[in-house]
Residue, then its C-alpha position, 0 to 999 in steps of 0.5 A: x500500500x502506498x504512503x498516500x493511500x495510508x494517509x488516514x491510517x494511524x501508524x502502528x507499533x512495529x513500523x520500519x521507522x520505529x526501531x524497538x528493543x523491548x527487552x531493553x525498554x528502549x525505542x529509537x525514532x528518526x528525529x524528523x518524526x518527532x516533535x515537542x508538544x506542550x499540552x496546556x489545560x485552561x486556567x480556572x473558569x467560573x464553572x470550575x469554581x461553581x462545581x468546586x463550591x457545590x461538590x458536584x457538576x449540578x450547577x453546570x448541568x443543562x437541566x439545572x435552572x440558571x446553568x446557562x450563565x456558565x455557557x462557554x465559561x470565562x476565567x475567574x480572577x484566580x484563573x487569570x493569576x494562574x495564567x500569569x504564573x504560567x506566562x512567567x514559566x514560559x518566558x523563563x524557559x524561552x529565554x533559557x533556550x528550553x522552549x521555542x514554540x512555533x505554533x499555538x493551537x487553541x480550542x475555540x472556547x473563551x476560557x482557552x482563548x483567555x488562557x492562551x492570550x495571558x499565558x503565551x502572549x498577546x495575539x497581535x504581538x510580533x513576539x508571539x507565535x501564530x495562533x490557530x483555532x481548532x475544533x478537534x481539541x475542543x472539550x468533550x461535548x454535551x450535557x454541561x452548559x460550560x461545554x457549549x460554545x457561544x457563536x463564533x462571531x460573538x467570541x471573535x468580538x471579544x478578541x478583535x485581532x488579526x493574529x488568530x486564524x479562526x476559520x480554517x479548522x473551526x468552520x462552524x458559526x453555531x455549536x453544531x456538536x453540543x447536545x444534552x447527552x455527553x459525547x461517547x467516550x470512544x468518540x472523543x478518544x478517536x477525535x483525540x487521535x485524529x487531532x494528534x495525526x493533524x499535529x504530526x503532519x504540521x511542519x512546526x517542531x514545537x507546538x503548544x496546545x491550549x485545551x481542556x481536562x476531559x479531552x486531555x484525559x481521553x487522549x492520555x489514557x490511550x498512551x503509556x501502557x508499555x512504559x514504566x508504571x511511574x511514567x504511565x501515571x505521570x502521563x495519564x493523571x488528571x491535568x490541573x487548571x493551567x498545568x502545562x504537560x510536555x510530551x514528545x509526539x513521534x510518528x512511526x512513518x512519514x505522515x502526510x495530511x494534505x489538508x494540513x500541509x497546504x495550510x502552512x501558516x506564517x506571521x506577517x509583521x507590520x507597523x500600525x498607525x501608532x508605530x507598534x509592530x504587530x502581526x497578521x497571519x497568512x497561509x502558503x501552499 
């Protein structure tokens, strides 16, 4: 079977580009197949504070009177403080040469956008990487009002900027996926793998992803089973608010995703009327 015909088949362990010595506990990947991914869970939102105070998810359940106020929840002041702490950590690691983020991928929710902007940097800044909104890394859908998105146009009004690509991987104006029942566990696990495939096809070698707890839980639970128990526990444990968990994503073969590869994003730096350097995004084929 040709590589092109395998585009939608996720690579399996044992492919020729993955060399294993199971008895040694080691694997060797080609460097070009690997990239560093910084998964960041959004900071504390008003829905997190409400469920923590109640000791249950009742306040955010769609059938609870008043739950609509948590739709597409924003951050609390504590959450914004958490972001500032993470921002300092990222800045410190970047200056030390330990981080060099080439792309930021953000779930299309207010709380993830706020987390990305405060933690990583202003969307318009010439100093920050490009930002792409991607619906594949959205939170597990259904049941809870906090996981129902506002319309895209309303969210965009809250973040007026040329530094975000809103539409290519987030095409819907309305939330077409949210229902009153929770997204099936197998469906979100498959969606998480599909998102990893998209990341694997990106040209950037270091990517930050700002997303959600349940999405990350269903992603990480699929990995680590062949590793030491201590490592598996670190990979699979619940991600805290505004925690950054860094992993190496390795592809077992050349990964070709024509949709991703034709959308190579670049930052175009320009000077505004006040003389400030800003960026807008453009795509190359």
